[in-house]
Legacy VTK file of the C-alpha trace (Angstrom):
# vtk DataFile Version 3.0
C-alpha trace
ASCII
DATASET POLYDATA
POINTS 143 float
-19.735 -8.472 179.832
-17.965 -6.607 182.407
-14.547 -8.280 181.372
-15.590 -6.627 178.015
-16.427 -3.440 179.562
-13.116 -3.237 181.446
-11.041 -4.172 178.155
-12.630 -1.385 176.458
-11.738 1.060 179.180
-8.159 -0.135 179.431
-7.774 0.356 175.536
-9.490 3.663 175.320
-7.366 4.787 177.820
-4.269 3.830 176.098
-5.392 5.156 173.032
-5.123 8.630 174.758
-1.561 7.710 176.623
0.950 10.506 176.402
3.781 9.576 173.827
6.963 8.414 175.179
9.800 11.095 175.133
13.275 9.994 175.268
16.655 11.341 174.297
19.707 9.115 173.952
22.155 11.614 175.586
21.046 12.346 179.036
23.972 14.777 179.000
25.451 16.610 175.982
28.665 17.929 176.183
28.270 20.006 172.665
25.038 21.835 173.490
23.499 19.591 170.795
21.122 16.656 171.397
18.224 14.544 169.561
14.804 13.906 170.946
12.586 11.140 169.731
9.198 10.282 170.583
6.396 7.340 169.785
3.236 6.059 171.169
2.772 4.641 174.261
2.027 1.711 173.042
4.203 0.648 169.947
1.418 -1.196 168.098
-0.951 1.867 167.833
-0.607 3.373 164.084
0.621 7.004 164.478
1.526 8.151 160.989
-1.448 10.667 161.148
-0.498 12.009 164.605
0.323 15.708 164.854
2.697 15.941 167.585
3.366 19.162 169.781
6.834 19.263 171.587
7.430 21.984 174.120
10.586 23.368 175.863
9.670 24.258 179.657
11.111 26.486 182.088
10.165 28.290 185.386
8.472 30.891 182.763
6.253 28.288 181.319
6.408 26.076 178.494
6.908 27.060 174.439
6.223 25.264 171.632
9.848 23.656 169.872
8.353 21.473 167.158
4.794 20.769 165.684
4.398 18.114 163.009
4.297 14.664 161.911
8.065 13.782 162.832
8.963 11.616 165.473
12.044 13.359 166.247
14.253 16.435 166.056
17.383 17.980 167.183
17.794 20.717 169.519
21.333 22.903 169.311
22.893 25.772 170.195
22.345 25.568 174.004
24.268 26.701 176.701
25.084 24.752 179.975
22.009 24.194 181.703
19.167 21.444 182.433
16.551 21.567 179.972
12.998 20.106 180.417
10.700 18.908 177.160
7.343 17.587 176.903
5.394 15.933 173.990
1.918 15.521 173.510
-0.542 14.577 170.415
-1.804 17.690 169.141
-5.705 16.093 169.524
-4.756 15.219 173.423
-3.239 17.813 175.241
-2.614 18.035 178.554
-1.443 14.244 178.376
2.526 14.530 178.256
5.450 12.433 177.955
8.410 14.248 179.675
12.140 14.123 179.665
15.040 16.382 180.357
18.937 16.987 178.897
21.703 18.472 180.875
24.171 20.256 178.761
27.466 20.534 180.227
30.424 21.921 177.690
34.195 20.760 178.092
35.711 23.120 180.634
38.251 25.603 178.860
41.263 23.878 180.445
40.456 20.880 178.894
39.701 21.989 175.586
43.252 23.961 175.886
45.111 20.335 176.552
43.535 18.730 173.764
44.219 21.617 171.551
47.522 21.472 172.795
47.771 17.651 172.264
46.689 17.991 168.811
49.177 20.435 167.998
52.537 18.665 169.211
51.224 15.604 167.369
50.918 17.751 164.062
54.168 19.143 164.764
55.744 15.741 165.116
54.327 14.357 161.999
55.436 17.524 160.063
59.020 17.179 160.964
59.358 13.548 160.661
57.822 13.874 157.160
59.837 17.154 156.353
63.611 15.596 157.848
62.062 12.114 155.844
62.226 13.999 152.473
65.749 15.700 153.481
67.173 12.380 154.131
65.903 10.758 151.003
66.844 13.361 148.890
70.396 13.341 150.394
70.761 9.683 149.751
69.606 10.100 145.868
72.010 13.013 145.692
75.146 10.755 146.940
74.334 8.002 144.335
74.139 10.271 141.364
LINES 1 144
143 0 1 2 3 4 5 6 7 8 9 10 11 12 13 14 15 16 17 18 19 20 21 22 23 24 25 26 27 28 29 30 31 32 33 34 35 36 37 38 39 40 41 42 43 44 45 46 47 48 49 50 51 52 53 54 55 56 57 58 59 60 61 62 63 64 65 66 67 68 69 70 71 72 73 74 75 76 77 78 79 80 81 82 83 84 85 86 87 88 89 90 91 92 93 94 95 96 97 98 99 100 101 102 103 104 105 106 107 108 109 110 111 112 113 114 115 116 117 118 119 120 121 122 123 124 125 126 127 128 129 130 131 132 133 134 135 136 137 138 139 140 141 142
């Protein structure tokens, strides 16, 4: 009887466990990232769960998403560390949490990549142009 009671207590606590919140990108260099969440125990059905995703800062937390989906994309963020928490709407106070750092490429690196792309483009365009001139001169000499 005591074992049954303990099992019941463990299962009832598990039913109200916080959903797990995660992001595949711990650091984002684009300002966009995906957050996904699910039940703390994978076997629990969650089709009817209504989730509340909040972004938290020193000023408090604000709602970012509320609904049945289990992922969302956050975009357009400047450099910084962003903290999020997720809860099932029926059990507030039990949160899954994660954070993502946004660290864009610096301007110097961007200019180097852009310059390299420009040089590669010009070399390719030059090869095509001079190859076409050479092909036309051969055709002109054969006629």
